[in-house]
C-alpha positions as a Markdown table, in Angstrom:
| # | Residue | x | y | z |
|---|---|---|---|---|
| 1 | Met | 60.7 | 104.8 | 115.3 |
| 2 | Asp | 61.5 | 101.1 | 115.3 |
| 3 | Tyr | 65.2 | 100.9 | 115.8 |
| 4 | Ser | 65.3 | 97.1 | 115.6 |
| 5 | Lys | 64.7 | 97.3 | 111.8 |
| 6 | Ser | 67.4 | 99.9 | 111.1 |
| 7 | Gly | 70.4 | 97.6 | 111.7 |
| 8 | Gly | 72.9 | 97.9 | 114.4 |
| 9 | Ala | 76.5 | 99.1 | 114.4 |
| 10 | Ile | 79.0 | 96.6 | 113.0 |
| 11 | Pro | 81.1 | 95.2 | 115.8 |
| 12 | Pro | 84.9 | 95.7 | 115.5 |
| 13 | Arg | 86.9 | 92.8 | 114.2 |
| 14 | Asn | 90.3 | 91.9 | 115.5 |
| 15 | Ala | 92.0 | 91.8 | 112.2 |
| 16 | Pro | 94.1 | 94.4 | 110.4 |
| 17 | Lys | 92.8 | 96.0 | 107.3 |
| 18 | His | 95.8 | 94.8 | 105.3 |
| 19 | Gln | 99.0 | 92.7 | 105.6 |
| 20 | Glu | 102.2 | 94.4 | 106.5 |
| 21 | His | 105.2 | 93.5 | 104.3 |
| 22 | Asn | 107.4 | 92.7 | 107.3 |
| 23 | Ala | 104.7 | 91.4 | 109.7 |
| 24 | Lys | 105.8 | 89.2 | 112.7 |
| 25 | Gly | 105.9 | 85.5 | 111.7 |
| 26 | Ser | 106.3 | 86.2 | 107.9 |
| 27 | Ala | 109.2 | 85.0 | 105.8 |
| 28 | Lys | 110.9 | 88.4 | 106.1 |
| 29 | Asn | 110.5 | 88.6 | 109.9 |
| 30 | Pro | 110.1 | 85.1 | 111.4 |
| 31 | Phe | 109.3 | 84.7 | 115.1 |
| 32 | Gly | 112.3 | 84.5 | 117.4 |
| 33 | Ala | 114.7 | 85.8 | 114.8 |
| 34 | Arg | 117.0 | 88.4 | 116.2 |
| 35 | Glu | 120.3 | 89.5 | 114.9 |
| 36 | Thr | 123.4 | 89.7 | 117.1 |
| 37 | Lys | 125.0 | 93.0 | 117.8 |
| 38 | Ala | 127.9 | 92.2 | 115.5 |
| 39 | Glu | 125.5 | 91.5 | 112.6 |
| 40 | Leu | 123.6 | 94.8 | 113.3 |
| 41 | Leu | 126.9 | 96.8 | 113.3 |
| 42 | Ala | 128.0 | 95.2 | 110.1 |
| 43 | Arg | 124.7 | 96.0 | 108.4 |
| 44 | Met | 124.8 | 99.6 | 109.7 |
| 45 | Lys | 128.4 | 100.0 | 108.5 |
| 46 | Ala | 127.5 | 98.6 | 105.1 |
| 47 | Ala | 124.6 | 101.1 | 104.8 |
| 48 | Val | 127.0 | 104.0 | 105.7 |
| 49 | Glu | 129.5 | 102.9 | 103.0 |
| 50 | Ala | 126.7 | 102.5 | 100.4 |
| 51 | Lys | 125.5 | 106.0 | 101.2 |
| 52 | Lys | 129.0 | 107.4 | 100.9 |
| 53 | Lys | 129.5 | 105.8 | 97.5 |
| 54 | Gly | 126.3 | 106.9 | 95.9 |
C-alpha cells in the first residue's frame, strides 16, 4: 500500500476551539487587573446579601 497518497495526520494547532467569555486580555478580564482584598470582600458580601433577599 502506498501510504504517501492516503494523507497524513493533521498536526495540532496551538489555538483553542472557541473563545472564552472571560479570557485573559479581553474586556471583561484585562491583563494585570486584580481587585484588592477590600473589593473582593465587598463583592462577596453583596453576593451573600443578594442571595438572602431572593
